[in-house]
C-alpha positions in Angstrom: 0.1 0.0 0.4 1.3 3.4 -1.0 1.3 6.2 1.6 -1.0 9.1 0.8 1.1 12.2 0.8 -0.8 15.3 2.5 0.2 18.6 1.7 2.3 20.7 4.1 2.9 24.3 4.6 5.9 26.3 3.6 7.9 28.2 6.3 9.3 30.7 3.7 5.4 31.4 2.3 4.3 31.9 5.9 7.3 34.1 7.0 7.1 36.2 3.9 3.1 36.5 4.1 3.3 37.4 7.9 6.4 40.2 7.1 4.4 41.9 4.1 0.9 41.6 5.3 1.1 41.0 9.2 -2.1 39.7 10.5 -3.7 39.3 7.1 -0.7 36.8 5.8 -0.9 35.0 9.2 -4.3 33.5 7.6 -2.0 31.1 5.6 -0.6 29.6 8.8 -3.8 29.9 11.1 -7.2 31.1 11.1 -7.6 31.7 14.7 -4.4 33.3 15.3 -5.0 35.6 12.4 -8.3 36.8 13.9 -6.8 37.3 17.1 -3.9 39.1 16.0 -6.1 41.5 13.8 -8.1 42.5 16.9 -4.8 43.1 18.7 -3.2 45.0 15.8 -5.9 47.3 15.6 -6.1 48.1 19.3 -2.5 48.5 19.5 -2.6 50.8 16.6 -5.3 53.2 18.0 -3.5 53.2 21.4 -0.2 54.0 20.1 -1.6 56.1 17.0 0.3 53.7 14.9 3.6 54.1 16.2 3.5 50.2 18.2 2.7 48.5 15.1 5.9 47.0 14.6 5.2 44.8 18.0 2.2 42.9 16.3 3.9 42.3 13.2 7.1 40.5 15.1 4.4 38.6 17.1 2.7 37.5 13.6 5.8 36.3 12.4 6.8 34.3 15.3 3.2 32.6 15.4 3.2 31.9 11.8 6.5 29.8 12.3 5.0 28.2 15.4 1.8 27.4 13.6 3.2 26.1 10.4 5.6 24.0 12.3 2.8 22.4 14.5 0.5 21.9 11.2 3.4 20.2 9.7 4.0 18.0 12.7 0.3 16.9 12.7 0.4 16.1 9.0 3.5 13.9 9.7 1.7 12.2 12.4 -1.2 11.6 10.6 0.8 10.0 7.4 3.0 7.9 9.8 0.0 6.3 11.8 -1.7 5.2 8.8 
């Protein structure tokens, strides 16, 4: 029996989307994380008049890396169990 190859997510794509699009780019890695970061980015943007927006962008990049790593590990575990 051949093992089915499930699609994994690319670290490079996730990082580039998070760098250039911030929380919108995070939708590639995790939908829930993107929604959370959208809310946080809007709040920080209003509170700091836009000067603190680099903080959520850095968090988005880190979150994208963690989310893609977690997704790919889950896919790897599914393939190896089958």
